[in-house]
ZAMARMI-473812 format. One line per 2 residues: for each residue x negated, y, z negated of N, C-alpha, C, O, CB. Coordinates in steps of 0.05 Angstrom, whole numbers. Glycine has a CB too. Layout:
% ZAMARMI-473812
X/Y/Z/X/Y/Z/X/Y/Z/X/Y/Z/X/Y/Z  ...
END
This chain:
% ZAMARMI-473812
522/-439/-561/529/-461/-543/506/-467/-525/492/-448/-516/555/-455/-527  502/-492/-518/482/-501/-499/496/-512/-476/508/-533/-478/464/-521/-511
495/-500/-452/507/-514/-428/489/-530/-414/466/-522/-411/517/-496/-408  496/-554/-405/478/-572/-394/489/-582/-366/513/-587/-364/474/-595/-414
472/-584/-346/480/-591/-321/462/-615/-308/439/-619/-317/480/-566/-304  471/-630/-289/456/-649/-276/458/-645/-247/480/-649/-236/462/-675/-285
436/-639/-234/441/-637/-205/459/-614/-196/470/-614/-174/453/-664/-195  462/-594/-213/480/-573/-205/507/-577/-213/524/-560/-208/480/-568/-177
514/-600/-227/543/-603/-235/542/-601/-266/529/-616/-280/557/-632/-225  558/-578/-275/559/-574/-302/570/-596/-319/590/-609/-310/572/-551/-306
559/-602/-342/573/-619/-361/585/-601/-381/581/-577/-379/554/-641/-375  601/-613/-400/615/-597/-420/593/-585/-440/572/-598/-445/637/-615/-435
598/-561/-451/579/-549/-468/576/-564/-494/593/-579/-503/588/-521/-473  552/-561/-505/545/-577/-528/549/-557/-553/538/-535/-554/514/-590/-526
565/-566/-572/569/-547/-596/544/-545/-613/527/-563/-615/593/-558/-615  541/-522/-624/519/-514/-642/516/-536/-662/535/-542/-677/523/-486/-656
492/-548/-663/484/-565/-686/495/-596/-683/489/-616/-697/495/-552/-713  512/-596/-662/526/-623/-658/504/-646/-648/508/-670/-654/551/-620/-636
484/-640/-634/467/-660/-623/480/-681/-609/474/-705/-612/452/-671/-644  500/-674/-594/516/-694/-578/497/-710/-559/481/-699/-544/540/-678/-561
499/-736/-560/481/-753/-544/488/-752/-514/511/-752/-507/483/-782/-555  468/-752/-496/474/-750/-470/458/-775/-458/433/-777/-462/466/-722/-459
472/-792/-444/460/-816/-434/451/-812/-405/462/-797/-390/481/-839/-436  429/-827/-399/417/-825/-372/400/-851/-367/396/-868/-385/398/-796/-368
391/-852/-343/377/-876/-334/356/-868/-316/361/-851/-299/394/-896/-321  332/-879/-318/310/-877/-300/311/-906/-284/309/-928/-296/279/-871/-316
315/-904/-258/319/-928/-242/300/-928/-217/284/-909/-213/348/-930/-234  302/-948/-203/287/-953/-178/289/-930/-159/271/-924/-144/296/-978/-165
314/-917/-160/320/-896/-141/314/-870/-151/317/-850/-137/348/-897/-133  304/-867/-177/297/-839/-187/272/-825/-173/254/-839/-164/290/-841/-218
273/-800/-171/252/-788/-157/226/-793/-174/228/-798/-198/258/-758/-153  202/-791/-160/176/-796/-171/156/-773/-169/157/-758/-149/165/-821/-158
138/-769/-187/116/-752/-186/92/-768/-193/73/-757/-205/120/-729/-203  91/-795/-186/72/-813/-196/85/-832/-215/76/-855/-217/50/-799/-207
106/-821/-231/123/-837/-247/152/-828/-241/157/-806/-231/116/-835/-277  170/-846/-248/199/-838/-243/208/-818/-263/199/-819/-286/217/-861/-245
226/-798/-254/235/-778/-276/263/-772/-270/274/-780/-249/217/-751/-277  275/-757/-289/301/-746/-286/300/-717/-294/283/-710/-310/320/-762/-301
318/-701/-283/316/-672/-288/343/-663/-296/363/-671/-284/307/-656/-263  344/-646/-319/369/-636/-328/366/-605/-331/345/-595/-335/377/-648/-355
387/-592/-328/389/-562/-328/401/-555/-354/422/-564/-362/406/-550/-303  387/-537/-369/396/-526/-394/399/-496/-395/380/-481/-390/378/-534/-415
421/-486/-402/426/-456/-407/418/-451/-435/433/-458/-454/458/-446/-401  394/-438/-438/384/-429/-461/384/-399/-469/381/-383/-451/360/-439/-462
388/-391/-492/391/-365/-501/366/-354/-514/354/-367/-531/412/-365/-520  356/-330/-506/334/-319/-519/335/-314/-549/354/-302/-559/328/-295/-506
315/-324/-562/313/-319/-591/326/-343/-608/324/-344/-633/328/-292/-597  338/-360/-595/353/-382/-608/333/-407/-610/321/-414/-589/381/-390/-592
330/-419/-632/313/-441/-636/330/-466/-627/354/-469/-634/302/-441/-666  315/-484/-611/326/-508/-604/310/-533/-609/285/-530/-606/334/-506/-578
319/-555/-615/304/-581/-615/320/-599/-594/344/-602/-593/302/-594/-646  300/-610/-578/309/-628/-557/295/-655/-560/270/-657/-561/303/-615/-527
309/-675/-563/296/-704/-569/307/-723/-546/329/-721/-536/305/-717/-600  288/-743/-540/293/-764/-524/286/-790/-534/263/-794/-543/282/-760/-501
304/-809/-534/299/-836/-545/305/-857/-524/321/-853/-506/316/-841/-570  290/-880/-526/296/-902/-508/287/-928/-519/265/-931/-531/283/-898/-481
303/-948/-515/293/-975/-523/279/-989/-501/268/-1010/-505/317/-994/-533  279/-976/-476/267/-990/-452/240/-981/-444/225/-995/-431/285/-986/-430
234/-955/-452/209/-944/-445/200/-921/-464/217/-912/-480/210/-933/-416  176/-913/-464/164/-893/-479/170/-864/-467/155/-856/-449/134/-898/-481
190/-849/-476/198/-825/-464/176/-802/-466/160/-800/-484/224/-818/-475  178/-785/-446/160/-759/-447/179/-739/-437/194/-745/-418/132/-760/-428
180/-713/-449/194/-689/-444/178/-667/-434/158/-661/-446/207/-682/-466  187/-653/-412/173/-629/-404/193/-607/-397/212/-612/-382/156/-635/-381
190/-583/-409/210/-562/-407/198/-539/-392/177/-529/-399/222/-553/-434  212/-531/-371/201/-511/-352/221/-486/-354/245/-488/-356/199/-523/-322
208/-462/-353/223/-438/-352/239/-436/-324/234/-451/-305/203/-414/-356  257/-416/-322/275/-416/-298/259/-411/-271/268/-420/-250/297/-392/-302
238/-398/-272/225/-392/-248/198/-410/-244/182/-405/-227/219/-362/-248  196/-428/-261/169/-444/-262/168/-464/-237/189/-474/-228/168/-463/-292
144/-469/-226/140/-491/-206/137/-516/-220/117/-520/-234/116/-487/-187  155/-533/-217/153/-560/-231/136/-580/-217/134/-603/-225/182/-572/-235
124/-572/-196/106/-592/-184/78/-594/-199/62/-611/-193/101/-585/-154  75/-576/-217/50/-576/-233/58/-577/-262/67/-557/-273/34/-550/-227
54/-600/-276/62/-602/-305/49/-583/-324/58/-580/-347/56/-628/-315  26/-569/-315/13/-549/-328/30/-521/-334/24/-504/-350/-12/-543/-312
52/-521/-317/70/-499/-317/91/-503/-339/107/-485/-344/83/-496/-288  93/-525/-351/114/-529/-372/109/-511/-395/86/-505/-402/114/-559/-383
130/-501/-407/130/-483/-430/127/-499/-454/117/-489/-474/154/-466/-433  135/-526/-454/132/-543/-477/133/-571/-465/147/-576/-445/154/-538/-501
119/-590/-477/121/-618/-471/113/-635/-494/99/-626/-512/106/-624/-448  121/-659/-494/115/-677/-516/123/-706/-508/141/-709/-492/130/-668/-542
109/-727/-521/115/-755/-515/115/-770/-541/118/-794/-540/95/-767/-494  112/-759/-566/111/-777/-590/119/-762/-614/113/-773/-635/84/-789/-594
131/-741/-614/137/-726/-639/165/-732/-650/173/-721/-671/136/-696/-633  179/-748/-637/206/-758/-645/205/-782/-663/183/-790/-671/223/-764/-621
226/-794/-670/227/-820/-684/215/-842/-669/219/-844/-645/256/-827/-690  202/-860/-681/189/-883/-667/170/-871/-643/153/-855/-647/211/-903/-656
176/-881/-619/160/-872/-597/176/-850/-583/170/-842/-560/153/-896/-577  196/-841/-594/214/-818/-582/198/-791/-579/178/-785/-592/241/-812/-601
210/-775/-559/196/-749/-554/215/-728/-568/240/-732/-570/191/-743/-520  202/-704/-576/218/-684/-589/204/-656/-582/179/-654/-585/219/-689/-622
216/-637/-573/208/-611/-567/223/-592/-586/247/-595/-589/213/-605/-535  211/-573/-600/223/-553/-612/214/-526/-599/191/-519/-598/216/-554/-641
235/-510/-590/228/-488/-573/247/-464/-576/271/-467/-578/227/-498/-543  235/-440/-578/250/-414/-578/246/-399/-554/225/-386/-552/243/-397/-602
262/-399/-533/259/-382/-511/254/-354/-516/264/-344/-536/282/-384/-495  237/-338/-500/238/-310/-503/254/-295/-481/255/-271/-479/210/-300/-503
266/-310/-466/286/-299/-448/309/-321/-442/305/-345/-442/272/-290/-421  333/-307/-436/354/-326/-431/353/-335/-402/342/-322/-384/381/-314/-439
366/-362/-396/366/-369/-368/370/-400/-365/375/-414/-385/339/-360/-353  366/-410/-341/370/-438/-335/342/-451/-335/326/-447/-317/386/-443/-308
338/-466/-356/313/-481/-360/315/-508/-348/337/-519/-348/306/-484/-388  295/-520/-339/296/-547/-327/281/-566/-349/259/-560/-359/281/-547/-296
294/-587/-355/283/-608/-372/277/-633/-356/295/-645/-345/302/-614/-395  253/-641/-356/247/-666/-344/239/-688/-362/221/-684/-378/226/-663/-325
252/-712/-359/244/-735/-375/233/-757/-358/245/-764/-337/267/-746/-391  210/-768/-368/196/-790/-352/187/-808/-371/189/-803/-395/172/-780/-333
176/-833/-362/166/-853/-375/136/-851/-378/123/-847/-357/174/-877/-364  124/-853/-402/94/-850/-406/81/-872/-387/63/-866/-372/85/-855/-438
90/-895/-387/80/-920/-374/93/-927/-349/91/-950/-340/83/-943/-392  107/-908/-335/123/-914/-310/144/-936/-312/152/-947/-292/105/-922/-289
154/-941/-337/175/-961/-340/202/-951/-333/204/-927/-331/175/-971/-368  223/-967/-329/249/-958/-324/268/-964/-346/262/-979/-365/259/-970/-300
291/-953/-344/314/-960/-364/330/-937/-376/329/-914/-366/301/-975/-389  345/-942/-395/365/-920/-404/351/-904/-426/332/-913/-438/392/-933/-417
361/-879/-429/351/-862/-448/372/-846/-462/393/-845/-450/331/-844/-436  369/-833/-483/389/-816/-496/377/-789/-498/353/-790/-504/399/-826/-524
388/-766/-493/379/-740/-499/397/-726/-519/421/-730/-519/377/-724/-475  384/-710/-537/401/-695/-556/391/-667/-555/366/-664/-555/402/-707/-584
408/-647/-556/398/-619/-557/413/-605/-580/437/-607/-581/403/-604/-530  401/-593/-597/414/-579/-620/402/-552/-624/378/-547/-620/412/-597/-646
419/-534/-633/411/-505/-640/402/-507/-668/416/-520/-684/437/-482/-637  381/-495/-677/371/-494/-702/375/-467/-715/375/-447/-700/344/-501/-702
377/-463/-741/379/-436/-753/352/-422/-749/332/-435/-745/388/-437/-785  353/-397/-750/325/-382/-748/310/-387/-772/320/-392/-793/327/-352/-744
284/-385/-768/265/-386/-790/266/-362/-810/269/-340/-801/237/-387/-779  264/-366/-836/262/-343/-854/239/-325/-847/220/-333/-835/259/-352/-882
242/-300/-854/220/-281/-850/197/-288/-869/202/-298/-891/228/-253/-855  172/-283/-860/148/-292/-875/150/-278/-903/159/-255/-905/121/-285/-859
140/-293/-924/139/-281/-949/116/-263/-953/93/-270/-946/140/-301/-969  123/-238/-965/101/-221/-971/87/-230/-995/95/-224/-1018/110/-194/-975
65/-244/-992/52/-258/-1013/37/-240/-1031/25/-221/-1021/34/-279/-1003  38/-244/-1057/22/-229/-1077/4/-249/-1091/12/-269/-1103/41/-213/-1098
-22/-243/-1088/-40/-263/-1097/-41/-264/-1127/-36/-244/-1141/-67/-256/-1086  -46/-288/-1139/-47/-290/-1170/-72/-276/-1178/-72/-264/-1199/-47/-320/-1181
-92/-276/-1163/-116/-262/-1171/-133/-257/-1145/-129/-269/-1124/-132/-279/-1192  -152/-239/-1149/-169/-231/-1124/-200/-232/-1134/-207/-227/-1157/-160/-198/-1112
-215/-237/-1114/-245/-238/-1124/-262/-232/-1098/-251/-230/-1076/-255/-268/-1139  -287/-229/-1102/-304/-224/-1081/-327/-246/-1081/-332/-258/-1102/-314/-195/-1083
-339/-250/-1058/-362/-268/-1054/-385/-254/-1044/-382/-236/-1027/-356/-291/-1035  -408/-260/-1053/-434/-251/-1045/-446/-273/-1024/-448/-297/-1030/-453/-247/-1070
-454/-260/-999/-464/-280/-980/-495/-276/-978/-504/-254/-972/-450/-277/-952  -510/-298/-983/-537/-297/-978/-546/-310/-952/-539/-333/-948/-551/-309/-999
-559/-297/-934/-568/-309/-908/-597/-315/-909/-613/-299/-919/-563/-290/-884  -604/-338/-899/-631/-348/-896/-634/-356/-866/-621/-374/-857/-637/-372/-916
-653/-342/-852/-661/-353/-825/-686/-371/-825/-708/-363/-834/-666/-330/-807  -680/-395/-815/-704/-414/-817/-708/-428/-791/-694/-422/-771/-701/-435/-840
-726/-446/-791/-733/-462/-766/-747/-487/-775/-767/-487/-789/-752/-444/-745  -736/-510/-765/-748/-537/-770/-769/-539/-747/-763/-535/-723/-727/-561/-769
-792/-545/-757/-816/-547/-738/-832/-574/-743/-826/-589/-762/-836/-522/-742  -852/-578/-728/-866/-603/-732/-885/-601/-756/-895/-622/-765/-881/-610/-708
-889/-576/-766/-905/-576/-792/-889/-578/-817/-900/-578/-839/-921/-551/-793  -864/-580/-815/-844/-583/-840/-848/-613/-850/-854/-631/-834/-810/-578/-832
-845/-617/-876/-845/-644/-886/-823/-661/-875/-802/-651/-867/-844/-645/-916  -826/-686/-876/-805/-706/-867/-796/-724/-889/-812/-733/-905/-814/-722/-845
-771/-729/-889/-756/-747/-907/-741/-766/-889/-722/-758/-875/-737/-731/-926  -747/-791/-890/-731/-811/-872/-732/-802/-843/-712/-804/-829/-700/-812/-880
-756/-793/-834/-760/-786/-806/-744/-763/-798/-737/-760/-774/-753/-809/-789  -737/-745/-817/-721/-722/-810/-736/-697/-824/-742/-697/-848/-688/-725/-821
-742/-677/-808/-756/-652/-819/-737/-638/-837/-713/-637/-831/-765/-632/-795  -746/-627/-858/-730/-614/-879/-743/-587/-887/-767/-584/-888/-728/-632/-905
-725/-569/-893/-732/-544/-908/-716/-543/-933/-691/-544/-930/-727/-520/-892  -726/-539/-956/-714/-540/-982/-713/-511/-994/-733/-497/-995/-731/-559/-1001
-690/-503/-1003/-687/-476/-1014/-678/-478/-1041/-659/-493/-1046/-668/-459/-998  -690/-463/-1061/-683/-462/-1089/-664/-437/-1091/-671/-415/-1083/-709/-460/-1110
-638/-443/-1101/-619/-419/-1104/-608/-423/-1132/-609/-444/-1143/-595/-417/-1081  -597/-400/-1142/-583/-401/-1167/-555/-396/-1161/-548/-379/-1145/-593/-381/-1186
-537/-413/-1174/-507/-411/-1171/-495/-410/-1197/-506/-419/-1217/-496/-434/-1156  -470/-398/-1197/-455/-395/-1222/-436/-416/-1226/-421/-423/-1208/-442/-371/-1223
-434/-426/-1249/-417/-449/-1257/-388/-441/-1256/-381/-418/-1263/-424/-459/-1287  -371/-459/-1247/-343/-454/-1245/-332/-437/-1223/-308/-434/-1220/-336/-443/-1269
-350/-427/-1206/-342/-412/-1184/-349/-427/-1158/-371/-438/-1155/-355/-385/-1185  -329/-426/-1139/-332/-443/-1114/-353/-428/-1097/-352/-403/-1094/-304/-448/-1098
-371/-445/-1085/-391/-437/-1067/-389/-451/-1038/-383/-474/-1036/-417/-443/-1079  -394/-437/-1019/-392/-445/-992/-419/-445/-980/-431/-423/-978/-373/-429/-976
-431/-468/-972/-459/-468/-958/-456/-479/-931/-446/-501/-926/-480/-486/-974  -465/-463/-914/-465/-469/-885/-491/-469/-869/-509/-453/-875/-447/-450/-871
-494/-486/-852/-520/-487/-834/-512/-486/-806/-501/-506/-796/-537/-513/-839  -517/-464/-792/-510/-461/-762/-535/-461/-745/-553/-445/-749/-495/-433/-757
-536/-479/-725/-560/-480/-710/-558/-455/-690/-537/-444/-685/-563/-509/-694  -582/-447/-679/-583/-425/-660/-567/-433/-636/-569/-456/-627/-612/-417/-651
-549/-413/-624/-533/-421/-604/-549/-430/-579/-536/-442/-561/-515/-400/-598  -575/-425/-576/-589/-434/-552/-606/-458/-556/-623/-466/-540/-606/-412/-541
-598/-471/-580/-615/-496/-586/-595/-520/-587/-576/-522/-603/-631/-492/-615  -601/-540/-568/-586/-563/-568/-601/-586/-580/-592/-609/-580/-576/-570/-542
-626/-580/-591/-642/-602/-602/-635/-607/-632/-644/-627/-644/-672/-596/-599  -619/-588/-642/-614/-592/-672/-586/-595/-678/-569/-579/-672/-625/-570/-688
-581/-618/-693/-553/-624/-703/-556/-622/-733/-565/-640/-747/-542/-654/-693  -545/-598/-744/-552/-591/-774/-538/-610/-791/-516/-620/-785/-543/-561/-782
-553/-613/-814/-543/-629/-838/-552/-617/-862/-575/-608/-863/-551/-657/-837  -535/-618/-883/-542/-607/-909/-541/-626/-933/-524/-644/-935/-525/-585/-914
-559/-622/-951/-557/-638/-977/-563/-618/-1000/-578/-599/-998/-579/-663/-978  -546/-624/-1024/-549/-607/-1045/-556/-623/-1069/-542/-643/-1075/-525/-590/-1050
-578/-615/-1085/-589/-627/-1106/-585/-610/-1131/-587/-585/-1130/-618/-634/-1101  -580/-624/-1155/-579/-611/-1181/-606/-602/-1191/-625/-617/-1189/-567/-629/-1200
-609/-579/-1201/-633/-569/-1214/-653/-561/-1194/-648/-549/-1173/-645/-589/-1231  -680/-568/-1203/-700/-556/-1184/-711/-582/-1171/-730/-579/-1156/-725/-536/-1200
-701/-606/-1174/-712/-630/-1162/-699/-633/-1133/-676/-626/-1128/-707/-655/-1180  -716/-644/-1115/-707/-648/-1088/-711/-678/-1080/-718/-685/-1057/-722/-628/-1069
-708/-694/-1099/-709/-722/-1092/-686/-737/-1106/-672/-725/-1122/-737/-734/-1101  -682/-762/-1100/-659/-775/-1112/-634/-771/-1097/-633/-762/-1074/-654/-766/-1139
-613/-778/-1110/-587/-776/-1097/-576/-750/-1098/-575/-738/-1119/-569/-794/-1110  -567/-738/-1076/-555/-709/-1075/-529/-709/-1085/-514/-729/-1083/-554/-695/-1048
-523/-685/-1097/-494/-682/-1105/-473/-683/-1084/-452/-696/-1086/-490/-657/-1119  -480/-668/-1061/-465/-666/-1038/-480/-669/-1012/-502/-659/-1010/-451/-643/-1039
-469/-680/-991/-481/-678/-964/-460/-673/-943/-437/-679/-947/-498/-703/-956  -470/-663/-922/-450/-659/-897/-467/-655/-872/-489/-643/-872/-430/-633/-902
-456/-665/-849/-467/-659/-824/-450/-649/-802/-459/-644/-780/-480/-681/-816  -423/-647/-809/-405/-635/-786/-379/-620/-798/-359/-617/-785/-394/-659/-767
-382/-610/-822/-360/-598/-834/-356/-569/-826/-336/-557/-833/-363/-599/-863  -374/-558/-811/-372/-530/-800/-361/-528/-774/-348/-548/-765/-397/-518/-799
-364/-510/-760/-353/-507/-732/-372/-523/-711/-396/-522/-713/-352/-474/-723  -361/-536/-694/-376/-553/-673/-394/-574/-689/-383/-590/-704/-395/-535/-653
-419/-573/-684/-437/-593/-697/-448/-581/-722/-463/-595/-735/-461/-602/-678  -443/-558/-731/-454/-545/-752/-444/-560/-780/-423/-573/-781/-446/-514/-751
-461/-555/-800/-454/-567/-828/-444/-547/-847/-452/-523/-847/-479/-581/-841  -426/-556/-864/-417/-538/-885/-409/-555/-909/-396/-576/-906/-393/-520/-876
-416/-546/-933/-409/-558/-960/-395/-536/-975/-404/-513/-977/-435/-568/-977  -371/-545/-986/-355/-529/-1005/-358/-543/-1032/-351/-567/-1034/-323/-526/-996
-369/-530/-1052/-377/-541/-1077/-372/-521/-1099/-376/-498/-1094/-407/-549/-1077  -363/-531/-1124/-359/-514/-1148/-379/-525/-1168/-375/-547/-1178/-329/-515/-1159
-401/-512/-1175/-421/-521/-1192/-406/-521/-1220/-390/-504/-1226/-447/-503/-1192  -414/-542/-1236/-403/-546/-1263/-417/-526/-1283/-405/-517/-1303/-406/-575/-1273
-442/-521/-1277/-459/-502/-1294/-476/-484/-1280/-486/-489/-1258/-476/-518/-1313  -479/-460/-1292/-496/-442/-1281/-524/-451/-1280/-534/-462/-1300/-494/-419/-1294
-540/-448/-1258/-567/-457/-1258/-579/-458/-1230/-568/-446/-1211/-569/-485/-1272  -602/-471/-1228/-616/-472/-1201/-605/-498/-1187/-599/-518/-1199/-650/-473/-1206
-604/-497/-1160/-598/-517/-1145/-616/-518/-1119/-624/-496/-1110/-570/-515/-1140  -621/-540/-1107/-639/-544/-1082/-619/-549/-1059/-604/-569/-1060/-662/-570/-1085
-621/-532/-1041/-605/-537/-1015/-624/-546/-996/-643/-532/-991/-590/-511/-1004  -620/-569/-984/-637/-581/-962/-624/-575/-934/-601/-583/-929/-640/-612/-966
-639/-561/-917/-630/-558/-889/-646/-577/-871/-670/-575/-869/-634/-529/-879  -632/-596/-859/-644/-616/-843/-627/-621/-819/-611/-605/-811/-648/-640/-858
-632/-647/-806/-616/-653/-783/-606/-681/-781/-618/-699/-793/-632/-646/-759  -586/-687/-767/-578/-715/-767/-596/-734/-751/-599/-757/-758/-552/-717/-756
-607/-722/-729/-626/-738/-711/-656/-739/-721/-666/-720/-734/-624/-725/-683  -669/-760/-715/-698/-762/-722/-714/-737/-711/-715/-731/-687/-710/-790/-711
-725/-723/-733/-745/-702/-724/-731/-680/-708/-743/-668/-690/-769/-714/-706  -707/-675/-713/-694/-651/-700/-709/-626/-705/-721/-623/-726/-666/-647/-710
-707/-608/-688/-723/-583/-693/-707/-558/-682/-688/-561/-666/-751/-585/-679  -714/-537/-690/-705/-511/-679/-694/-490/-701/-693/-496/-725/-682/-516/-659
-686/-468/-692/-679/-447/-709/-650/-451/-718/-633/-463/-705/-682/-421/-695  -645/-439/-742/-620/-443/-756/-615/-420/-775/-633/-404/-782/-619/-470/-771
-589/-419/-784/-584/-398/-803/-568/-411/-826/-547/-424/-822/-568/-373/-789  -578/-407/-852/-568/-418/-875/-550/-397/-890/-560/-375/-896/-590/-428/-891
-525/-403/-897/-508/-383/-911/-498/-396/-939/-488/-418/-940/-482/-375/-893  -503/-380/-959/-495/-387/-985/-477/-366/-996/-486/-345/-1004/-518/-391/-1003
-451/-372/-997/-431/-352/-1006/-420/-362/-1032/-411/-384/-1034/-408/-347/-985  -420/-344/-1053/-406/-348/-1078/-398/-323/-1092/-386/-325/-1114/-422/-363/-1095
END
């Protein structure tokens, strides 16, 4: 059961799974924290999954849920908050308390509008235990590391310095190619290009400039045939320079 109160006055308990609608209004006399809001008290049980939704035809609702001893003057203290995960522009919070108690639910308007709203609180069944997965197959990857640096003496292609690496890759086996700039270098925004065979001109098979972490580049590629490939380490900006690490895993 979920017990709900408003301003210290208890309302009837809400039966499990019922999602009984609770009507409310944000009006000119509602308290404000920059925007008008309403507060409801929920008695929640530790370990029970809940979903709390808010819908309104008058405003775009936002929900904030606070633990029993939380300071509600700072919305960073909310254990959960949402403004658009429900239907339409509705808000929805799914939450499992780690302790039982009187939680505070605050509803407000995203754009400071006023009007009527509907809350629903439902208990959800527990999630099933994680499946102990058995892989269909296993394999290993060999990682080759190349430490390089783009400098003024490197050749240029379309005003970008380039280093070209000739590597051999196995057909039918996925490869991961990554280029990470030196952590102390802000002058290099890595970019990668992959060419078939030993040629390093023409249209590349694959390119990337931000598929890795941060600004780093990464290509995931499965060669059709075993053979030589050219990996180009370069930059997105004109004449970018600096140290980098090239990783080829297959």
